[in-house]
Each structure stands twice: as C-alpha cells, then as structure tokens.
N, C-alpha and C positions, 0 to 999 in steps of 0.2 A: 688496368691500362686500357682494356677494350672499352670499358664504360666511358673513360675519359675521351677516347677517340670518337665514340658515338656522340658525346656531348659537343665536341669540337665541330663535328660534321653537321650537327643540328644547328649550332650557332651560325655556321657558314651559310647553310641553306636559308635560315631566317634573314641573314644579312643580305644575301643575294636577292631574296624576295622583296625585302624592303627597298633596296636600291632600284629594282626594276619597276616597283610600284610608284616610286617617287619620280622617276625619270620620264614617264609617259602618263598621259591621261586621255580619256576619251574626248575631252573638249579640245585637245590639241589638233584633232582631225577636222574640226569645224572651221570653215573659212569665214573669217570675220571681216567686216569692212575696215578699210584703213582710214579713208577720209571720214571726218566727223566721229572718229573713235576717241572716246574720252581718255584712253591710255596714251594715245599719240598727242591729243590736244586736250590737256587737263582743263583749260579754261575756254574750251570751244563753245560752251553754252552762251557765252557773252557775245558770240558772233552769229548766233542763230538768225536766219533770215526773217526780218520783220519789215514790212513795207507799208506805205500809205498808198492805197490804190487810187485815191482821189488826186494825188499829186503826180501821177504818171502821165506823160505826154502821149500815151497810147492806151487802148483798152486793156484792162487787166483780165485777159482771157484765162480760163482754167484749162487744165490739160486736155479735157475732152473737146473743148471748143477749138483749141489749137490743132488737134489732130483731125478735126473735121474741115479745116480750111482747105481751099483749093490751092494749087501750086502757086498761082499768082498772089492769092491772098496771104499765103504763108510768107512769100518773099517780101511782100509789103510790110507785114508784121515784124519780121526779123530785121528789116532795114530800119524800121522805126525804133526798135530796141537798140540797135547798134548806134544810131545817131544820138540817142539819149545818153550814151556812154562815151562816145568818141568826141562829140562836139564840145565846145567850150562852155559847158553848163556847170553850175555849182557842184562841188563834190558831193553834197548831200543828195542832189538829184540823181547823180550817177550811181551812188551806192543804193539809193531807193529802187532804181530801175533794175539793178543787178540782184537785189534781194528778192524782188518779185520774180525775176527770171529763174532764180534758183529753185523756186517752188515747182517749176515744170520739169526739173532735171532728174527726179527720182523715179519717174515712170519709165519702164524699159522701152516701150514703143516710142514715147516722146524723145527719150535719150538717143535712140537710133536716128531719128529724124534730125535732131538738133546738132548732134556731134558731127554729122556728115553734111551739114549746111556750111555755107561760106562764113556764117557768123562765128562758128567755133574758131576758125583760123584768124578771123579778125580780132577775136577776143585775145588770142595769143599775142598778136601784134600789139594790142593795147597793153597787155601785161608786160611785154618786153620794154615798152616805151615809158610806162608809168613808174614813178618812184614813190607814190603815195601808198603807205602800208595798208590802209583800209581798203583801197581799191584793189591792190594786189591780193589781199586776203580773200576778198569777195570773188574775184576772177578765178583764183585757184580753187576755191570751193565749188564753183560752177563746173569747171573742167574736171575736177576730181569726181563729182557726182556723175557726170556724163560718162567718164571712163569706167566708173563702178557699175553703172546700170546698162550701158550699151552692150549689145552682143555683136555688133559689127562696126568697126571704125575704119573708114576709108583711108587711102594713101594721101589724099589731099591734106590731111592733118598730120599723119604719122611721119611721112617722108618729105614734107614740104621744107626745102632748103631755106626759103625766105623766112618762115616763122621759126623753124627748128624748136619744137616743143620741149624736147629734153634739155637743150642748152638754156632755154628761157627759164625753165623750172629750176635748173641748177643755179642760175644766177640769183633767182629769188631766194633760194635756200641760204645764200650768203647775206641776205638782208639782216640788218641789226634788230629789226622788229621781230619779237619772238612769235607772235601769232602768224605773221606772214611766212616766216621761216618754217614753222610746223605744218602750216597748211600746204605749202609747196612740197614739203617732204611727203606728206600723205598723198598728194595728187600724183607725184612722180611714182610713188609706190603702187597706186592703182593702175597707172599706165604700164608699168613694168609687169605687174601681175597679169594684165590683159595680154600683153605681148607674149609672156611665157606660156599662158594657157593656149594661145593661138598656135604657138610653135609646137606644143604637145599634140594638138589636133592634127597639124600638118604631118607630123611624124607618124601618127596613127594612120592617117589616110594613105601615106606612102607605103607603110607596112602592109595595109590591106591590098593596095594595088599590086605590090610585089607578090603577094600570095595568089592573086588572080591570074597573073601572067602565065605561069606554067600550065594551068588548066586551059587557057586560051590557045597556047601553043600546041597542047596535046590535041585539042579539037581540030586545029588547023591541019596537023599532021595526019589525023585519022581521016 
C-alpha cells in the first residue's frame, strides 16, 4: 500500500510539473510589437510600405535629414505631406505619400517629433473622414508605428476631443475590410499599451514621492 501511495504521489508531482511547464514560458515575458505583428495581421506583408520617391510632390527625405531640419523647415515639410493626403489628389498619390511617410515612423527620435506634431492629429481627422479601406489601413499603420516607437505622446493627440483617437480607431475596427479592421485593432492595442505603461510609471513616481515625504518632514522638524 505504501508503494502504491508513493507511486500516486510521484504521478501527481509529475502532473503538476507538466502543467506548470506548459502554462508559462520565458517568451511570455517578452514584449512584442502589436502593429505589423504577423499573428495579428496574417496578410500584413501585402501592405508593407512601398513608395515611388519620384512621384512624391515633396522631397523624399530620410530620417536623418528630417531630424536635421529647422523648426520652420520641418513645419513646411509636414504641411506638404499633409496636403498630399488631404487634398483632392488621386488615391494612388495619397497612398504613395503615406507609404513614404511610414518609413520615418520606426525611429524613436523621429516618432517623438512626428507624433507630437499637428500632423498626427490631422491624420486622425483624415482617418475619421475617409471611408477608403486602403487609406484607412495606411493611416492606422502610421499611427500604430508612432505609438509603438514614441516615448512621449502629448495631450494634443491623446485627449483631443475634436479628433478623439480612441473613438476613431473603434469606428475603423467596425470596417468590413479585414485589413483595415486588423490594423485599427493593432493600432489601438499599441495606444492602450502606451497609456498603461505611462500609468505604471506615474504610480511608481507617486510611491517614490510618498517615501520621500517622511524624511523631508523629519528634517524640517529637526
């Protein structure tokens, strides 16, 4: 009987070990991108940004060149990009301009500059107004990359009642086009992840501040 009990205990231990091994994995702790993730967008490669630089109505500057622009030069450049998308130009020209612009969004320094420019809010407005799936998909891809790589996103975009980024993305998620729907989901996921991590940082800072106050009060009393 004792031998049977030992065998049962051994089987239970092995079963528990197997379950714990299967339930978690080291890779679960790795933060993966949501936008352009093939698990979220199985056919995402079909929408990878490919542009014709010669067809652009503005210079096709690389990231380094954009970051070296003066404030006035940057504003003029971003205005030219916006006009190429917002004005009544052919859809192919709009998508070409956005495909180019997307190549600038994966650099962290550039993402911080671009996401906090007025162009980002303008793109959200275009996204809300447009019903063209291709244009919606490209705009969501740009915003998703900016949310992914930026380390600081200002209130002009996050709490702007006029554009309302979350509401706009939620509307695109209802799009019947599968690519636009998945890209909007991924973009909203990146935005929510950013907001969540910022909230964690603020809580951490508050805890640190609370820990300092008693020491300060102690010094004042002494």
